[in-house]
N, CA, C and O atoms as a Tinker XYZ file with bonds, in Angstrom:
   252  protein
     1  N    -14.465000    5.257000    7.842000    73     2
     2  CA   -13.543000    4.292000    7.073000    64     1     3
     3  C    -14.379000    3.353000    6.306000    63     2     4     5
     4  O    -14.673000    2.285000    6.844000    81     3
     5  N    -14.759000    3.588000    5.228000    73     3     6
     6  CA   -15.487000    2.767000    4.271000    64     5     7
     7  C    -16.837000    2.323000    4.790000    63     6     8     9
     8  O    -17.343000    1.276000    4.387000    81     7
     9  N    -17.437000    3.118000    5.693000    73     7    10
    10  CA   -18.797000    2.746000    6.213000    64     9    11
    11  C    -18.619000    1.470000    7.295000    63    10    12    13
    12  O    -19.585000    0.794000    7.648000    81    11
    13  N    -17.532000    1.286000    7.673000    73    11    14
    14  CA   -17.230000    0.070000    8.520000    64    13    15
    15  C    -17.093000    0.507000    9.959000    63    14    16    17
    16  O    -16.151000    1.241000   10.258000    81    15
    17  N    -17.929000    0.129000   10.843000    73    15    18
    18  CA   -17.814000    0.425000   12.311000    64    17    19
    19  C    -17.007000   -0.557000   13.110000    63    18    20    21
    20  O    -16.516000   -1.584000   12.641000    81    19
    21  N    -16.910000   -0.144000   14.389000    73    19    22
    22  CA   -16.145000   -1.034000   15.316000    64    21    23
    23  C    -16.750000   -2.410000   15.358000    63    22    24    25
    24  O    -15.944000   -3.338000   15.283000    81    23
    25  N    -17.946000   -2.689000   15.458000    73    23    26
    26  CA   -18.406000   -4.076000   15.622000    64    25    27
    27  C    -18.154000   -4.929000   14.285000    63    26    28    29
    28  O    -17.891000   -6.129000   14.351000    81    27
    29  N    -18.248000   -4.259000   13.107000    73    27    30
    30  CA   -17.930000   -4.900000   11.929000    64    29    31
    31  C    -16.446000   -5.322000   11.737000    63    30    32    33
    32  O    -16.093000   -6.357000   11.170000    81    31
    33  N    -15.599000   -4.360000   12.298000    73    31    34
    34  CA   -14.204000   -4.658000   12.291000    64    33    35
    35  C    -13.840000   -5.816000   13.228000    63    34    36    37
    36  O    -13.006000   -6.662000   12.905000    81    35
    37  N    -14.477000   -5.827000   14.370000    73    35    38
    38  CA   -14.193000   -6.905000   15.347000    64    37    39
    39  C    -14.573000   -8.300000   14.737000    63    38    40    41
    40  O    -13.843000   -9.284000   14.853000    81    39
    41  N    -15.777000   -8.305000   14.078000    73    39    42
    42  CA   -16.183000   -9.570000   13.521000    64    41    43
    43  C    -15.102000  -10.054000   12.436000    63    42    44    45
    44  O    -14.650000  -11.199000   12.419000    81    43
    45  N    -14.764000   -9.098000   11.582000    73    43    46
    46  CA   -13.808000   -9.488000   10.542000    64    45    47
    47  C    -12.442000   -9.911000   11.173000    63    46    48    49
    48  O    -11.802000  -10.837000   10.674000    81    47
    49  N    -11.994000   -9.228000   12.279000    73    47    50
    50  CA   -10.706000   -9.663000   12.925000    64    49    51
    51  C    -10.792000  -11.012000   13.512000    63    50    52    53
    52  O     -9.818000  -11.765000   13.506000    81    51
    53  N    -12.012000  -11.362000   14.055000    73    51    54
    54  CA   -12.169000  -12.751000   14.630000    64    53    55
    55  C    -12.266000  -13.775000   13.561000    63    54    56    57
    56  O    -11.792000  -14.894000   13.754000    81    55
    57  N    -12.835000  -13.474000   12.477000    73    55    58
    58  CA   -12.897000  -14.343000   11.303000    64    57    59
    59  C    -11.583000  -14.682000   10.802000    63    58    60    61
    60  O    -11.273000  -15.850000   10.564000    81    59
    61  N    -10.743000  -13.633000   10.619000    73    59    62
    62  CA    -9.316000  -13.697000   10.220000    64    61    63
    63  C     -8.566000  -14.588000   11.164000    63    62    64    65
    64  O     -7.844000  -15.499000   10.761000    81    63
    65  N     -8.763000  -14.290000   12.490000    73    63    66
    66  CA    -8.003000  -15.074000   13.499000    64    65    67
    67  C     -8.426000  -16.552000   13.409000    63    66    68    69
    68  O     -7.535000  -17.389000   13.555000    81    67
    69  N     -9.551000  -16.919000   13.209000    73    67    70
    70  CA   -10.077000  -18.233000   13.048000    64    69    71
    71  C     -9.406000  -18.906000   11.834000    63    70    72    73
    72  O     -8.846000  -19.998000   11.933000    81    71
    73  N     -9.490000  -18.175000   10.630000    73    71    74
    74  CA    -8.972000  -18.743000    9.391000    64    73    75
    75  C     -7.489000  -19.000000    9.481000    63    74    76    77
    76  O     -7.026000  -20.107000    9.205000    81    75
    77  N     -6.731000  -17.971000    9.872000    73    75    78
    78  CA    -5.219000  -18.038000    9.797000    64    77    79
    79  C     -4.648000  -18.511000   11.158000    63    78    80    81
    80  O     -3.550000  -19.068000   11.144000    81    79
    81  N     -5.214000  -18.360000   12.174000    73    79    82
    82  CA    -4.585000  -18.673000   13.459000    64    81    83
    83  C     -3.654000  -17.575000   14.015000    63    82    84    85
    84  O     -3.172000  -16.704000   13.292000    81    83
    85  N     -3.431000  -17.666000   15.329000    73    83    86
    86  CA    -2.682000  -16.570000   15.948000    64    85    87
    87  C     -1.209000  -16.570000   15.438000    63    86    88    89
    88  O     -0.553000  -15.532000   15.344000    81    87
    89  N     -0.758000  -17.746000   15.129000    73    87    90
    90  CA     0.724000  -17.911000   14.778000    64    89    91
    91  C      1.075000  -17.168000   13.406000    63    90    92    93
    92  O      2.196000  -16.705000   13.195000    81    91
    93  N      0.030000  -17.095000   12.501000    73    91    94
    94  CA     0.303000  -16.623000   11.135000    64    93    95
    95  C      0.033000  -15.113000   11.087000    63    94    96    97
    96  O      0.453000  -14.481000   10.117000    81    95
    97  N     -0.632000  -14.496000   12.059000    73    95    98
    98  CA    -1.095000  -13.103000   11.944000    64    97    99
    99  C      0.158000  -12.127000   11.980000    63    98   100   101
   100  O      0.138000  -11.125000   11.265000    81    99
   101  N      1.175000  -12.381000   12.743000    73    99   102
   102  CA     2.409000  -11.502000   12.492000    64   101   103
   103  C      2.967000  -11.497000   11.062000    63   102   104   105
   104  O      3.268000  -10.476000   10.444000    81   103
   105  N      3.076000  -12.815000   10.585000    73   103   106
   106  CA     3.717000  -12.905000    9.162000    64   105   107
   107  C      2.758000  -12.166000    8.140000    63   106   108   109
   108  O      3.240000  -11.446000    7.266000    81   107
   109  N      1.412000  -12.352000    8.260000    73   107   110
   110  CA     0.568000  -11.594000    7.400000    64   109   111
   111  C      0.641000  -10.100000    7.578000    63   110   112   113
   112  O      0.666000   -9.384000    6.577000    81   111
   113  N      0.678000   -9.562000    8.842000    73   111   114
   114  CA     0.896000   -8.216000    9.026000    64   113   115
   115  C      2.206000   -7.698000    8.507000    63   114   116   117
   116  O      2.249000   -6.558000    8.046000    81   115
   117  N      3.217000   -8.413000    8.547000    73   115   118
   118  CA     4.639000   -8.076000    8.051000    64   117   119
   119  C      4.494000   -7.953000    6.535000    63   118   120   121
   120  O      4.874000   -6.947000    5.935000    81   119
   121  N      3.951000   -8.973000    5.952000    73   119   122
   122  CA     3.803000   -9.005000    4.502000    64   121   123
   123  C      3.082000   -7.783000    3.899000    63   122   124   125
   124  O      3.496000   -7.190000    2.903000    81   123
   125  N      1.936000   -7.447000    4.605000    73   123   126
   126  CA     1.157000   -6.317000    4.239000    64   125   127
   127  C      1.827000   -4.985000    4.400000    63   126   128   129
   128  O      1.649000   -4.057000    3.612000    81   127
   129  N      2.639000   -4.927000    5.499000    73   127   130
   130  CA     3.388000   -3.663000    5.796000    64   129   131
   131  C      4.613000   -3.657000    4.696000    63   130   132   133
   132  O      4.914000   -2.560000    4.225000    81   131
   133  N      5.238000   -4.663000    4.320000    73   131   134
   134  CA     6.201000   -4.496000    3.321000    64   133   135
   135  C      5.593000   -4.103000    1.946000    63   134   136   137
   136  O      6.205000   -3.348000    1.190000    81   135
   137  N      4.328000   -4.648000    1.621000    73   135   138
   138  CA     3.745000   -4.312000    0.330000    64   137   139
   139  C      3.392000   -2.849000    0.337000    63   138   140   141
   140  O      3.661000   -2.172000   -0.655000    81   139
   141  N      2.847000   -2.351000    1.318000    73   139   142
   142  CA     2.538000   -0.993000    1.476000    64   141   143
   143  C      3.780000   -0.039000    1.410000    63   142   144   145
   144  O      3.736000    1.057000    0.852000    81   143
   145  N      4.809000   -0.511000    1.982000    73   143   146
   146  CA     6.059000    0.311000    2.014000    64   145   147
   147  C      6.653000    0.301000    0.532000    63   146   148   149
   148  O      7.121000    1.348000    0.085000    81   147
   149  N      6.644000   -0.833000   -0.220000    73   147   150
   150  CA     7.093000   -0.840000   -1.521000    64   149   151
   151  C      6.187000   -0.099000   -2.385000    63   150   152   153
   152  O      6.682000    0.526000   -3.323000    81   151
   153  N      4.948000   -0.081000   -2.200000    73   151   154
   154  CA     3.984000    0.767000   -2.969000    64   153   155
   155  C      4.321000    2.236000   -2.857000    63   154   156   157
   156  O      4.375000    2.942000   -3.864000    81   155
   157  N      4.548000    2.702000   -1.645000    73   155   158
   158  CA     4.876000    4.034000   -1.431000    64   157   159
   159  C      6.159000    4.421000   -2.109000    63   158   160   161
   160  O      6.239000    5.448000   -2.782000    81   159
   161  N      7.219000    3.545000   -1.916000    73   159   162
   162  CA     8.493000    3.754000   -2.484000    64   161   163
   163  C      8.495000    3.846000   -3.982000    63   162   164   165
   164  O      9.281000    4.581000   -4.580000    81   163
   165  N      7.626000    3.107000   -4.565000    73   163   166
   166  CA     7.516000    3.151000   -6.067000    64   165   167
   167  C      6.962000    4.448000   -6.574000    63   166   168   169
   168  O      7.412000    5.015000   -7.570000    81   167
   169  N      5.936000    4.909000   -5.826000    73   167   170
   170  CA     5.375000    6.289000   -6.165000    64   169   171
   171  C      6.538000    7.467000   -5.988000    63   170   172   173
   172  O      6.723000    8.360000   -6.814000    81   171
   173  N      7.228000    7.312000   -4.848000    73   171   174
   174  CA     8.313000    8.340000   -4.639000    64   173   175
   175  C      9.366000    8.292000   -5.801000    63   174   176   177
   176  O      9.831000    9.321000   -6.290000    81   175
   177  N      9.685000    7.126000   -6.179000    73   175   178
   178  CA    10.636000    6.951000   -7.173000    64   177   179
   179  C     10.188000    7.555000   -8.451000    63   178   180   181
   180  O     10.993000    8.182000   -9.139000    81   179
   181  N      8.885000    7.396000   -8.829000    73   179   182
   182  CA     8.262000    7.856000  -10.041000    64   181   183
   183  C      8.372000    9.365000  -10.045000    63   182   184   185
   184  O      8.813000    9.995000  -11.006000    81   183
   185  N      7.927000    9.934000   -8.863000    73   183   186
   186  CA     8.057000   11.370000   -8.768000    64   185   187
   187  C      9.486000   12.020000   -8.903000    63   186   188   189
   188  O      9.630000   13.115000   -9.447000    81   187
   189  N     10.491000   11.327000   -8.406000    73   187   190
   190  CA    11.902000   11.731000   -8.545000    64   189   191
   191  C     12.177000   11.582000   -9.924000    63   190   192   193
   192  O     12.762000   12.522000  -10.461000    81   191
   193  N     11.851000   10.510000  -10.671000    73   191   194
   194  CA    12.177000   10.408000  -12.233000    64   193   195
   195  C     11.489000   11.554000  -12.918000    63   194   196   197
   196  O     12.095000   12.127000  -13.823000    81   195
   197  N     10.213000   11.968000  -12.557000    73   195   198
   198  CA     9.539000   13.020000  -13.259000    64   197   199
   199  C     10.281000   14.396000  -13.009000    63   198   200   201
   200  O     10.375000   15.267000  -13.874000    81   199
   201  N     10.755000   14.485000  -11.831000    73   199   202
   202  CA    11.347000   15.892000  -11.421000    64   201   203
   203  C     12.807000   16.010000  -12.098000    63   202   204   205
   204  O     13.307000   17.103000  -12.359000    81   203
   205  N     13.393000   14.870000  -12.336000    73   203   206
   206  CA    14.698000   14.898000  -12.936000    64   205   207
   207  C     14.726000   14.820000  -14.476000    63   206   208   209
   208  O     15.804000   14.912000  -15.062000    81   207
   209  N     13.639000   14.662000  -15.105000    73   207   210
   210  CA    13.595000   14.547000  -16.534000    64   209   211
   211  C     14.045000   15.889000  -17.118000    63   210   212   213
   212  O     13.888000   16.971000  -16.552000    81   211
   213  N     14.641000   15.696000  -18.351000    73   211   214
   214  CA    15.174000   16.807000  -19.084000    64   213   215
   215  C     14.094000   17.722000  -19.558000    63   214   216   217
   216  O     13.165000   17.303000  -20.249000    81   215
   217  N     14.207000   18.947000  -19.199000    73   215   218
   218  CA    13.051000   19.930000  -19.463000    64   217   219
   219  C     12.807000   19.966000  -21.100000    63   218   220   221
   220  O     11.654000   20.137000  -21.495000    81   219
   221  N     13.782000   19.821000  -21.966000    73   219   222
   222  CA    13.614000   19.762000  -23.399000    64   221   223
   223  C     12.714000   18.564000  -23.834000    63   222   224   225
   224  O     11.944000   18.660000  -24.789000    81   223
   225  N     12.836000   17.541000  -23.162000    73   223   226
   226  CA    12.015000   16.344000  -23.576000    64   225   227
   227  C     10.664000   16.603000  -23.083000    63   226   228   229
   228  O      9.750000   16.161000  -23.779000    81   227
   229  N     10.370000   17.224000  -22.038000    73   227   230
   230  CA     9.027000   17.574000  -21.451000    64   229   231
   231  C      8.349000   18.533000  -22.556000    63   230   232   233
   232  O      7.168000   18.380000  -22.868000    81   231
   233  N      9.059000   19.402000  -23.058000    73   231   234
   234  CA     8.471000   20.409000  -24.008000    64   233   235
   235  C      8.145000   19.620000  -25.193000    63   234   236   237
   236  O      7.060000   19.857000  -25.723000    81   235
   237  N      8.911000   18.710000  -25.706000    73   235   238
   238  CA     8.630000   17.920000  -26.865000    64   237   239
   239  C      7.355000   17.030000  -26.734000    63   238   240   241
   240  O      6.561000   16.831000  -27.654000    81   239
   241  N      7.265000   16.542000  -25.526000    73   239   242
   242  CA     6.018000   15.661000  -25.229000    64   241   243
   243  C      4.753000   16.523000  -25.215000    63   242   244   245
   244  O      3.663000   16.011000  -25.471000    81   243
   245  N      4.864000   17.716000  -24.945000    73   243   246
   246  CA     3.731000   18.636000  -24.896000    64   245   247
   247  C      3.244000   18.989000  -26.233000    63   246   248   249
   248  O      2.059000   19.267000  -26.414000    81   247
   249  N      4.165000   18.988000  -27.236000    73   247   250
   250  CA     3.721000   19.318000  -28.687000    64   249   251
   251  C      3.181000   18.289000  -29.338000    63   250   252
   252  O      2.790000   18.428000  -30.497000    81   251
């Protein structure tokens, strides 16, 4: 995982805990989760739009 081992992850987590405190960590985790969920959702919607595009328009774009 990006060349980061367990000791480095633990150090990073301790630093984050010191900076934000234990009370803010659930809020930060929730915000990150929502961001990832919205990111995935936007890609799925783009794929749906591409799949439902009019085949004639696709042919015109290729020319």
